[in-house]
C-alpha positions as CSV (number, residue, x, y, z in Angstrom):
1,M,-3.1,-4.4,-20.2
2,G,-2.6,-2.6,-16.9
3,K,-5.6,-1.7,-14.8
4,I,-6.2,1.0,-12.3
5,V,-7.7,-0.1,-9.0
6,D,-10.4,2.3,-7.7
7,L,-10.0,2.4,-3.9
8,T,-12.4,3.0,-1.1
9,S,-12.0,3.2,2.6
10,E,-13.2,-0.5,2.7
11,T,-10.7,-1.8,0.2
12,W,-7.7,0.3,1.3
13,D,-6.0,-2.2,3.7
14,A,-6.3,-5.2,1.3
15,E,-5.3,-3.3,-1.8
16,V,-2.5,-1.0,-0.4
17,M,-1.4,-1.9,3.1
18,K,-1.2,-5.7,2.5
19,A,-0.1,-5.5,-1.2
20,S,2.8,-7.8,-2.1
21,E,4.0,-5.4,-4.8
22,P,4.8,-1.6,-4.6
23,V,1.7,0.5,-4.9
24,M,1.2,4.0,-6.4
25,V,-2.0,5.8,-5.1
26,D,-3.3,8.8,-6.9
27,F,-5.4,10.9,-4.5
28,W,-7.8,12.9,-6.7
29,A,-11.3,14.4,-6.9
30,E,-13.9,14.9,-9.6
31,W,-13.7,18.7,-9.4
32,C,-9.9,18.8,-9.6
33,G,-8.6,20.2,-13.0
34,P,-4.9,19.1,-12.5
35,C,-6.2,15.6,-11.5
36,K,-8.0,15.3,-14.8
37,M,-4.9,16.5,-16.6
38,I,-2.7,13.7,-15.3
39,A,-5.3,11.0,-15.5
40,P,-4.2,9.8,-19.0
41,V,-0.6,9.7,-17.8
42,I,-1.6,7.6,-14.8
43,E,-3.4,5.2,-17.2
44,E,-0.3,4.9,-19.4
45,L,1.9,4.2,-16.4
46,A,-0.5,1.5,-15.2
47,Q,0.0,-0.2,-18.6
48,E,3.8,0.3,-18.7
49,Y,4.4,-1.0,-15.2
50,D,1.8,-3.7,-15.3
51,G,3.1,-6.6,-13.2
52,Q,5.7,-4.5,-11.3
53,L,3.6,-1.8,-9.7
54,K,-0.1,-1.7,-8.6
55,V,-1.7,1.6,-9.7
56,C,-4.6,2.8,-7.7
57,K,-6.9,5.9,-7.4
58,L,-8.6,7.2,-4.3
59,N,-11.3,9.8,-4.6
60,T,-10.6,12.1,-1.6
61,D,-14.3,13.3,-1.5
62,N,-15.5,9.7,-1.0
63,S,-12.7,8.6,1.4
64,P,-11.9,11.7,3.6
65,D,-10.7,9.3,6.4
66,I,-7.8,7.9,4.3
67,S,-7.0,11.4,3.0
68,S,-6.6,12.8,6.5
69,Q,-4.8,9.7,7.7
70,F,-2.0,10.4,5.2
71,Q,-2.3,14.2,5.6
72,I,-3.3,14.9,2.0
73,M,-3.5,18.7,1.8
74,G,-3.5,19.3,-1.9
75,I,-4.5,17.2,-4.9
76,P,-3.4,15.5,-7.0
77,S,-1.1,13.8,-4.6
78,L,0.6,10.5,-5.5
79,L,1.9,8.3,-2.7
80,F,4.2,5.4,-3.2
81,F,3.8,2.4,-0.8
82,K,6.0,-0.6,-0.2
83,D,5.2,-3.2,2.4
84,G,2.5,-0.9,3.8
85,E,4.8,2.1,4.3
86,V,4.9,5.4,2.4
87,I,8.3,5.6,0.8
88,D,7.8,8.5,-1.6
89,K,5.3,11.0,-2.9
90,V,4.6,13.6,-5.5
91,V,2.3,16.5,-4.8
92,G,0.7,18.4,-7.8
93,A,0.7,17.6,-11.5
94,A,4.0,16.4,-12.8
95,S,5.2,15.2,-16.2
96,K,5.2,11.5,-17.2
97,K,9.0,11.6,-17.1
98,Q,8.9,12.9,-13.5
99,F,6.5,10.1,-12.5
100,K,8.6,7.5,-14.2
101,E,11.7,8.6,-12.4
102,K,9.9,8.3,-9.0
103,I,8.5,4.9,-10.0
104,D,11.9,3.6,-11.1
105,L,13.4,4.8,-7.8
106,V,10.6,3.0,-5.8
107,L,11.0,-0.2,-7.8
108,S,14.8,-0.2,-7.2
109,K,14.4,-0.1,-3.4
């Protein structure tokens, strides 16, 4: 069963920048309605892509330094990393199909 890694500023480098597999990071906040809407989809994707993609969540209120480093202006924002580099992103709530298309593209690179 896939699991979602809860990130903090302290765990960011080890979990994302030094990850051996591609990483999808969901930038979210407790008060964000659209973030809560896509949360079940993110959980499903974590299970479906277990072993191929690391799925993480970063609370922007708790880690404003990371959010500003990656110029997160609106949430939810999902950034896709490979070898410590941002290779794609989705801003705003999207459908599971749209997320899967992005993930499949990232995994094919």
